[in-house]
C-alpha positions in Angstrom: 32.1 8.8 -14.8 31.0 5.1 -14.6 34.1 3.9 -12.7 33.0 4.7 -9.2 33.7 3.4 -5.7 31.4 0.8 -4.2 30.0 3.4 -1.9 28.6 5.5 -4.8 26.9 2.5 -6.4 25.3 1.3 -3.1 23.9 4.8 -2.6 22.8 5.1 -6.2 21.0 1.7 -5.9 19.1 3.0 -2.9 18.2 6.1 -4.8 16.8 4.0 -7.6 14.5 2.3 -5.1 13.6 5.6 -3.5 12.6 7.2 -6.8 10.5 4.1 -7.6 8.2 5.3 -4.9 7.2 8.4 -7.0 5.9 6.5 -10.0 4.9 3.4 -8.2 1.7 5.1 -6.9 0.5 6.2 -10.3 -1.0 3.0 -11.6 -2.9 2.4 -8.3 -4.5 5.9 -7.9 -7.7 4.9 -9.6 -7.9 1.4 -8.0 -7.5 3.0 -4.6 -10.3 5.5 -5.5 -12.6 2.8 -6.7 -11.9 0.4 -3.8 -12.3 3.0 -1.1 -15.0 5.1 -2.7 -12.8 8.2 -2.9 -12.7 11.1 -5.4 -9.8 12.1 -7.6 -8.9 15.1 -5.3 -9.0 12.9 -2.2 -6.7 10.3 -3.7 -4.4 13.1 -5.0 -3.7 14.0 -1.4 -1.3 11.0 -1.4 1.0 13.3 -3.4 0.1 16.5 -1.5 0.9 15.1 2.0 4.1 13.5 0.7 5.3 16.7 -1.0 4.3 19.1 1.8 6.1 17.1 4.5 9.1 16.6 2.2 9.3 20.4 1.5 9.2 21.4 5.2 11.6 18.6 6.1 14.1 20.0 3.7 14.7 22.8 6.1 15.9 20.4 8.8 17.8 17.7 6.8 21.0 19.8 6.8 20.6 20.5 10.5 20.2 16.8 11.2 22.9 15.5 8.9 25.5 18.0 10.1 25.0 16.7 13.6 24.6 12.9 13.0 26.7 12.4 9.9 25.6 11.3 6.4 25.5 7.6 7.0 23.2 7.8 10.1 21.0 10.3 8.3 20.7 7.9 5.3 19.8 5.0 7.6 17.3 7.1 9.5 15.6 8.1 6.3 15.5 4.5 5.0 14.0 3.3 8.3 11.3 6.0 8.2 10.4 5.1 4.6 10.2 1.4 5.4 7.7 2.1 8.2 5.7 4.7 6.3 5.3 2.7 3.1 4.6 -0.5 4.9 1.9 1.0 7.2 0.3 2.9 4.2 -0.4 -0.4 2.5 -2.2 -1.7 5.7 -4.7 1.1 5.8 -8.5 0.8 5.1 -9.1 4.5 4.4 -7.7 7.2 2.2 -7.0 9.3 5.3 -4.8 6.6 6.7 -2.9 6.2 3.5 -2.4 9.9 3.2 -1.1 10.1 6.8 1.5 7.4 6.3 2.4 8.7 2.9 3.4 11.9 4.8 5.7 9.8 7.0 7.1 8.4 3.8 7.8 11.9 2.6 9.7 12.7 5.8 11.9 9.6 5.2 12.5 10.5 1.6 13.6 14.1 2.5 16.2 12.7 5.0 17.4 10.0 2.6 17.4 11.6 -0.9 18.8 15.0 0.2 21.7 13.3 1.9 22.2 10.7 -0.8 23.0 13.3 -3.5 25.4 15.0 -1.1 27.1 11.7 -0.6 27.3 10.9 -4.3 28.6 14.3 -5.2 31.3 14.0 -2.5 32.3 10.4 -3.1 32.1 10.2 -6.9 35.1 10.5 -9.2 34.9 13.4 -11.6 33.2 16.8 -11.6 30.0 18.1 -10.0 28.3 17.9 -13.4 29.3 14.2 -13.9 28.1 13.3 -10.3 24.8 15.0 -11.0 24.4 13.0 -14.2 25.1 9.8 -12.3 22.5 10.8 -9.8 20.0 11.7 -12.5 20.6 8.3 -14.1 19.5 6.7 -10.8 16.5 9.0 -10.7 15.6 8.1 -14.2 15.9 4.3 -13.7 13.8 4.6 -10.5 11.1 6.7 -12.1 11.0 4.5 -15.1 10.7 1.2 -13.3 8.4 2.5 -10.5 5.2 2.5 -12.6 6.1 -0.8 -14.2 6.5 -2.4 -10.8 3.5 -0.6 -9.5 1.4 -1.8 -12.3 2.5 -5.4 -11.9 2.0 -5.4 -8.1 -1.1 -3.2 -8.3 -2.7 -5.8 -10.6 -2.9 -8.1 -7.6 -3.9 -5.4 -5.0 -3.3 -1.7 -4.6 -1.7 -2.6 -1.3 1.2 -4.6 -2.8 3.1 -1.6 -4.3 3.4 0.0 -0.8 4.7 -3.2 0.7 7.0 -3.7 -2.3 8.6 -0.3 -1.6 9.0 -1.2 2.0 10.7 -4.6 1.1 13.0 -3.0 -1.5 14.0 -0.2 1.0 15.0 -2.9 3.5 17.4 -4.3 0.9 18.8 -0.8 0.3 19.2 -0.4 4.1 21.4 -3.5 4.2 23.4 -2.2 1.2 24.1 1.1 3.0 24.9 -0.5 6.3 27.5 -2.9 4.7 29.1 -0.7 2.0 29.1 2.9 3.2 31.9 3.8 5.6 31.3 5.7 8.8 30.8 9.4 8.2 31.2 11.4 11.4 29.4 14.8 11.7 31.2 17.6 9.9 32.9 20.3 11.9 30.4 22.9 10.6 26.8 22.6 12.0 24.1 23.9 9.7 21.4 26.0 11.2 17.7 25.6 10.5 17.4 29.2 9.4 20.2 29.0 6.9 18.0 27.8 4.0 15.5 30.6 4.6 18.3 33.2 4.6 19.6 31.7 1.4 16.4 32.7 -0.4 17.5 36.3 -0.3 19.6 35.4 -3.3 17.6 36.4 -6.4 18.8 33.6 -8.6 18.0 30.9 -6.1 14.6 32.2 -5.2 13.7 32.6 -8.9 14.7 29.0 -9.7 12.6 27.9 -6.7 9.5 29.8 -7.8 10.0 28.5 -11.3 10.1 24.9 -10.1 7.0 25.6 -7.9 5.0 26.7 -10.9 6.4 23.8 -13.0 5.1 21.4 -10.4 1.5 22.3 -11.3 2.2 20.9 -14.8 4.2 18.0 -13.5 1.6 16.8 -11.0 -1.2 17.3 -13.4 0.6 14.8 -15.6 1.5 12.5 -12.7 -1.5 12.6 -10.4 -4.4 13.4 -12.6 -3.8 11.7 -16.0 -4.6 8.2 -14.7 -8.2 9.3 -14.2 -9.1 10.4 -17.8 -7.0 7.4 -19.0 -9.4 5.1 -17.1 -7.2 2.0 -17.7 -6.1 -0.8 -15.5 -3.0 -0.7 -13.3 -0.9 -2.8 -15.8 -1.7 -0.4 -18.7 -1.1 2.8 -16.8 2.2 1.3 -15.4 3.4 0.5 -19.0 2.5 4.0 -20.2 4.4 5.7 -17.4 7.3 3.2 -17.8 7.7 4.7 -21.3 7.6 8.1 -19.8 10.3 7.2 -17.3 12.5 5.6 -19.9 12.5 8.7 -22.1 13.0 10.9 -19.0 16.1 8.8 -18.0 17.6 8.9 -21.5 17.2 12.7 -22.0 18.4 13.5 -18.5 21.7 11.5 -18.9 22.4 11.8 -22.7 20.5 14.7 -24.2 20.6 17.4 -21.4 24.5 17.6 -21.2 24.7 18.0 -25.0 22.1 20.7 -25.1 23.8 22.5 -22.3 27.2 22.5 -24.1 25.7 23.6 -27.4 23.1 26.2 -26.3 23.7 26.9 -22.6 21.7 26.3 -19.4 19.1 29.0 -19.7 18.0 28.2 -23.3 18.0 24.5 -22.4 15.7 25.0 -19.4 13.4 27.4 -21.3 13.1 25.1 -24.3 12.3 22.1 -22.1 9.6 24.0 -20.1 8.0 25.5 -23.3 7.9 22.0 -24.9 6.3 20.6 -21.8 3.7 23.4 -21.7 2.8 22.7 -25.3 2.3 19.0 -24.6 0.0 19.8 -21.7 -2.0 22.2 -24.0 -2.3 19.4 -26.6 -3.5 17.0 -23.8 -6.1 19.7 -22.7 -7.5 19.8 -26.2 -7.6 16.0 -26.7 -8.3 14.9 -23.2 -11.2 12.7 -24.4 -8.9 10.8 -26.8 -6.8 8.2 -25.0 -4.1 8.0 -27.7 -3.5 11.8 -27.3 -3.0 11.3 -23.5 -0.7 8.3 -24.0 1.5 10.0 -26.5 1.5 13.2 -24.4 2.6 11.4 -21.3 5.5 9.5 -23.0 6.7 12.6 -24.9 6.6 14.7 -21.8 9.3 12.5 -20.3 11.8 13.9 -22.9 11.3 17.5 -21.8 11.2 16.6 -18.0 14.5 14.7 -18.2 16.2 17.7 -19.8 14.7 20.1 -17.2 15.6 17.9 -14.3 19.3 17.7 -15.1 19.8 21.4 -16.0 17.7 22.7 -13.0 19.6 20.4 -10.6 23.0 21.7 -11.7 21.7 25.3 -11.7 20.7 25.1 -8.1 24.1 23.7 -7.2 25.9 26.7 -8.8 23.5 29.7 -9.0 24.1 31.1 -5.5 27.3 31.8 -3.4 26.0 29.8 -0.4 26.9 26.2 0.3 25.3 23.7 -2.1 23.5 21.9 0.7 22.0 25.1 2.1 21.0 26.4 -1.4 19.3 23.3 -2.5 17.5 22.9 0.8 16.1 26.3 0.3 15.1 25.5 -3.3 13.5 22.2 -2.3 11.5 23.9 0.5 10.0 26.4 -2.0 9.4 23.9 -4.7 7.9 21.0 -2.7 6.3 23.0 0.1 4.6 25.5 -2.2 3.9 22.9 -4.9 2.2 20.5 -2.6 -1.2 22.1 -3.5 -0.7 21.2 -7.2 -1.8 17.5 -7.0 -4.9 18.3 -5.0 -5.8 21.3 -7.2 -5.5 19.1 -10.4 -7.8 16.5 -8.9 -10.3 19.2 -7.7 -10.4 21.0 -11.1 -10.7 17.6 -12.8 -13.9 16.9 -11.0 -15.4 19.9 -12.7 -13.9 19.4 -16.2 -11.3 16.9 -17.4 -9.8 19.5 -19.7 -9.2 22.3 -17.1 -6.3 20.7 -15.1 -4.2 20.4 -18.3 -4.9 24.0 -19.2 -4.0 25.2 -15.8 -0.8 23.1 -15.7 0.3 24.4 -19.1 -0.3 28.0 -18.1 1.6 27.6 -14.8 4.6 26.1 -16.6 4.6 29.1 -19.1 4.4 31.5 -16.1 7.4 29.6 -14.7 9.3 30.4 -17.8 8.5 34.1 -17.5 9.6 34.1 -13.9 12.9 32.3 -14.8 13.7 34.9 -17.4 13.7 37.7 -14.8 16.9 36.3 -13.5 18.5 35.4 -16.8 21.8 37.1 -15.9 22.2 34.9 -12.8 21.2 31.8 -14.7 23.6 32.4 -17.6 26.4 32.8 -15.1 26.0 29.1 -14.3 27.7 28.1 -17.5 30.8 29.9 -16.5 31.1 27.7 -13.5 31.8 24.6 -15.6 35.3 25.7 -16.2 35.9 25.7 -12.5 34.7 22.2 -11.7 37.3 20.2 -9.9 37.4 16.4 -9.1 35.1 15.7 -6.2 37.6 13.6 -4.3 39.3 16.9 -3.5 36.2 18.2 -1.8 34.9 17.3 1.7 31.5 15.6 2.2 28.7 18.2 2.4 26.5 16.5 4.9 23.5 18.6 4.1 20.3 18.6 2.0 20.7 18.8 -1.7 18.2 19.1 -4.5 16.0 16.2 -5.4 15.6 16.6 -9.1 11.8 16.1 -9.7 10.9 13.6 -7.1 
């Protein structure tokens, strides 16, 4: 799995930087609020605008990529991220940051969706192995993002935005120089294809589950820095530990759990474990050690969920992978965009409530997932039919984004 062509490694490197952008913002949420006189709910809109635009954009990434080719779509996404992140750091109001964070979300949708399609198609080995490689890049990016954000944010909350812009410029050079030309595929994807794919029960169920799970995920990500009330360095180190554990379990633990217990028990166990951690954080919100331990341990369950859910989306429906995962991402990100804002709004009333709501939403997601247990359990039967990816054509379409 680790002996891959140069193309795969250059795209994976760019993915690492792209995923840095998720956790990079965490350590500077409170500094932005303090410096610009904003509330927790206002600052959480940095996530909401990012997620909403990304979710809607997932409907058109396949349409764009099938007409321009994977390489051009990757380059376009990187350029948009460079512009969005760079200008976000130059703003003097929360509204301005939120607006350019939305631009950043558009670029991320174009880049990350096409990046996984490229990795899956160009990597040696099975679909599952390619996904693990992708999740490794995701984990490294999410782990190092908060650390870099805390270090740069210690100087100014603007620096992390400019840091992402600079790193993405390096990734752009890597893609330009190592990725061969990828002309448009013969099949052109329609914008309505992802919406039609949602008629498949298994795919829609997984999407709604992820939407509900996002309420817990963004309570952890977007709201926890406020009750922690620590500096950018400290918050960055805490979420660095979270990201490390997420990376380890997504690459090492998740495949083993899947082989031993199956996909459905693995996802259900991960979500229930995450819900229990959020409940513990709701009870002990006023105690910082409880929050710190909860954040770090949550990474273990999130890593397992990320890998298993990603592979499930790739295999649960009969439609093309790109179309299926674009539909899934649209439901998950578009519908879940309210989660960061809601967590901040609830937190202004009581610091305990967001964690309770997040825990309840994750458990509701488990209940929804179990309604399609027959379709989810069928995913495990697909492992026997995995074939080396070099035998498959490039699917220049949107694919799932793990938990970006």
